[in-house]
C-alpha positions in Angstrom: 35.6 9.6 33.2 32.4 11.4 32.0 32.8 15.0 31.2 30.4 17.1 33.2 28.7 20.3 32.0 30.2 23.2 33.9 27.9 25.8 35.6 29.5 28.5 33.4 28.3 26.8 30.3 24.7 26.6 31.3 22.4 29.1 29.6 20.7 31.3 32.2 17.4 30.9 30.3 17.5 27.1 31.0 17.5 27.8 34.7 14.3 29.9 34.7 12.0 26.9 34.5 9.7 28.8 32.1 6.5 26.8 31.6 4.2 27.1 28.6 0.6 27.9 28.6 -1.8 25.1 27.6 -2.4 26.9 24.2 1.4 27.1 23.6 1.9 23.5 24.6 -1.0 22.4 22.3 0.5 24.4 19.4 3.9 22.7 19.9 2.2 19.3 20.1 0.4 20.0 16.8 3.6 20.8 15.1 5.2 17.6 16.3 2.3 15.4 15.1 3.3 12.8 12.5 2.6 13.8 8.9 0.6 11.2 7.0 1.7 12.3 3.5 4.8 14.4 3.6 5.3 14.5 -0.1 8.6 14.6 -2.0 11.3 16.0 0.3 14.3 14.9 -1.8 15.0 18.6 -2.7 14.2 19.9 0.8 11.1 21.5 2.1 9.1 21.9 5.3 7.8 19.0 7.4 5.7 20.4 10.3 7.9 22.8 12.1 11.1 21.4 10.6 12.8 22.9 7.5 14.8 20.4 5.5 17.7 21.5 3.4 19.8 19.1 1.2 23.5 19.2 2.2 26.6 17.9 0.5 28.3 14.8 2.0 31.6 16.6 2.5 31.8 19.8 4.4 28.0 20.3 5.0 27.5 22.8 2.2 23.8 23.5 1.4 22.7 22.4 -2.0 19.9 23.7 -4.2 18.8 20.2 -5.1 19.2 16.9 -3.3 21.3 14.2 -4.8 19.7 10.9 -5.9 19.8 8.2 -3.3 18.4 5.2 -5.3 18.1 3.9 -8.8 14.8 2.6 -10.1 15.0 -0.9 -11.4 12.8 -4.0 -12.0 13.4 -7.5 -10.9 13.3 -10.4 -13.3 9.6 -11.0 -12.5 8.6 -7.3 -12.9 8.7 -6.2 -9.2 9.7 -2.6 -9.1 12.7 -1.9 -6.7 14.8 0.9 -5.6 18.6 0.1 -5.6 20.6 2.2 -3.2 23.4 4.4 -4.6 26.8 4.4 -2.9 28.7 7.7 -3.1 32.4 8.6 -2.8 33.5 10.5 0.4 33.1 13.8 -1.4 29.5 12.9 -2.4 30.1 13.8 -6.1 30.1 10.4 -7.8 27.9 7.3 -7.2 28.5 3.7 -8.2 25.3 3.4 -10.3 24.1 0.6 -8.0 26.6 -1.8 -9.5 26.7 -3.9 -6.3 23.0 -4.8 -6.8 23.0 -4.9 -10.6 25.7 -7.6 -10.5 23.3 -9.9 -8.7 21.9 -12.9 -10.6 18.8 -15.1 -10.6 18.6 -18.9 -11.3 15.8 -20.1 -13.5 16.3 -23.6 -12.4 15.6 -23.3 -8.6 14.3 -19.7 -8.5 17.2 -18.7 -6.2 18.2 -15.1 -6.5 20.5 -12.4 -5.2 23.8 -14.2 -5.7 27.0 -13.2 -7.5 28.7 -15.1 -10.3 32.4 -15.2 -9.6 35.4 -17.4 -10.5 35.0 -19.1 -7.2 31.3 -19.5 -7.6 30.6 -19.6 -11.3 26.8 -20.4 -11.0 23.9 -20.8 -8.7 25.2 -21.7 -5.2 22.0 -23.6 -4.4 22.2 -25.8 -7.6 26.0 -26.3 -7.1 25.5 -27.4 -3.5 22.7 -29.8 -4.4 24.5 -31.1 -7.6 21.3 -30.3 -9.5 20.6 -32.7 -12.4 18.4 -30.4 -14.4 21.0 -27.7 -14.9 24.0 -30.0 -14.3 25.0 -28.1 -11.1 24.6 -24.7 -12.9 27.0 -25.6 -15.7 24.5 -26.1 -18.5 24.9 -23.1 -20.9 22.9 -24.7 -23.8 19.3 -24.8 -22.4 17.2 -22.3 -24.4 14.5 -20.3 -22.6 11.9 -18.2 -24.4 11.2 -14.8 -22.8 7.9 -12.9 -22.7 9.3 -10.5 -25.3 9.8 -13.4 -27.7 13.6 -13.4 -27.4 15.5 -16.5 -26.3 18.4 -16.9 -24.0 20.7 -19.8 -23.3 21.6 -21.0 -19.9 19.9 -20.9 -16.5 21.4 -17.7 -15.1 19.9 -14.3 -15.8 20.3 -10.8 -14.2 18.3 -10.2 -11.1 17.6 -6.5 -11.9 16.8 -4.6 -15.1 16.8 -0.9 -15.8 13.6 -0.8 -17.9 10.3 -2.6 -18.0 10.9 -3.7 -21.6 13.9 -5.7 -20.6 12.1 -7.7 -17.9 12.1 -11.4 -19.0 9.1 -12.6 -17.1 6.8 -9.6 -16.4 4.3 -11.3 -14.0 4.3 -8.6 -11.3 3.7 -5.3 -13.2 1.3 -2.7 -11.8 -2.4 -2.5 -12.5 -5.3 -0.1 -12.1 -6.6 -1.3 -8.7 -5.4 1.2 -5.9 -4.6 0.3 -2.3 -7.5 1.2 0.0 -5.1 3.4 2.1 -4.9 6.9 0.7 -1.3 7.6 1.6 0.0 4.2 0.4 2.3 4.5 -2.6 0.5 1.6 -4.3 -2.1 3.9 -5.9 -2.5 5.6 -9.3 -0.1 4.1 -11.8 1.3 1.8 -9.1 -1.9 -0.1 -8.4 -2.5 -3.9 -8.4 -3.5 -6.2 -11.2 -6.2 -7.9 -9.2 -8.4 -7.1 -6.2 -7.1 -10.3 -4.4 -3.5 -8.9 -4.7 -4.6 -5.7 -3.1 -6.2 -7.6 -0.2 -3.1 -9.6 0.3 -1.0 -6.4 0.3 -3.3 -4.7 2.7 -3.6 -7.6 5.1 0.2 -8.0 5.3 1.5 -4.4 5.1 -1.4 -2.4 6.6 -2.7 -5.0 9.1 -4.2 -2.6 11.7 -5.7 -0.2 9.1 -7.1 -3.1 7.1 -8.8 -4.7 10.1 -10.3 -1.3 10.9 -11.5 -1.0 7.3 -13.1 -4.4 7.5 -14.9 -3.4 10.7 -16.1 -0.2 9.1 -17.4 -2.1 6.1 -19.2 -4.6 8.3 -20.8 -1.8 10.2 -21.8 -0.1 7.0 -23.4 -3.3 5.7 -25.3 -3.7 9.0 -26.6 -0.1 8.6 -27.6 -0.8 5.0 -29.4 -4.0 6.1 -31.2 -2.1 8.8 -32.3 0.6 6.4 -33.4 -2.0 3.9 -35.4 -3.8 6.6 -37.1 -0.6 7.6 -38.0 0.1 4.0 -39.5 -3.4 3.6 -41.5 -2.9 6.8 -42.8 0.4 5.6 -43.8 -1.2 2.2 -45.6 -4.0 3.9 -47.5 -1.6 6.1 -48.4 0.5 3.1 -49.7 -2.6 1.2 -51.7 -3.8 4.2 -53.5 -0.5 4.7 -55.7 -0.8 1.5 -56.7 -4.3 2.4 -57.8 -3.2 5.9 -59.9 -0.4 4.3 -61.5 -2.8 1.9 -62.5 -5.2 4.7 -64.0 -2.3 6.7 -65.9 -1.2 3.6 -67.3 -4.6 3.1 -68.5 -4.8 6.7 -70.2 -1.4 6.2 -71.8 -2.5 3.0 -73.1 -5.6 4.7 -74.4 -3.6 7.6 -76.2 -1.2 5.2 -77.7 -4.1 3.3 -78.9 -5.8 6.5 -80.4 -2.5 7.7 -82.3 -2.1 4.3 -83.6 -5.6 4.5 -84.8 -5.1 8.1 -86.6 -1.9 7.1 -88.2 -3.6 4.1 -89.4 -6.5 6.3 -90.9 -4.1 8.8 -92.9 -2.3 6.1 -94.2 -5.6 4.7 
């Protein structure tokens, strides 16, 4: 049985049917517009008409600063990641993202995100396929040289690292090429190593915006082509004008010479 709101519980102001003026309605709509770049709101702040205040997880007590929600880490290939933090019911202690930091990566088949336990002591994929290269993930003697110059034995490595210097194969670090979209986080110190990588990111993550950017660039190139064509036409006209004047001058000179010859013949 659904509980129905009683007439005595209805606010009289809700029954007035008060309507807003167009100006008031537009003001409210402006405050509800999506914010493209809200900034850092982890410690609270204002987002449009909404004021955000960090609260404790137990009892709803306002806090001066928000608590961390993620731990910055890097995958084995250098990809920066944010590992979620799990808190106790009181919200005073987190697990330091141990659930994610216990995950492992296999250098043999490139499988990642698995846990090494007594029941599954290695890579599940290699164990299932009875891999010959790593002997079903039991080979602990194979030596691998890391980018830092260090060597490790075996085929299983941690999937996440807490510093860039610990990353064994840093092939996905950030570069200086920013994303074309201004409010994308992949800008500044978090750019791309190559322009091709930025294009792949834009085409897959910002598909609609990237298509609009390509159309705008094509239109700009068309405008530039039209302006260049106009300049060439003007240059050709400017070069043709002296030639026309020279031809007219030659005709005038010939006419004068013919007139002089005619006068001389008449006198003779």
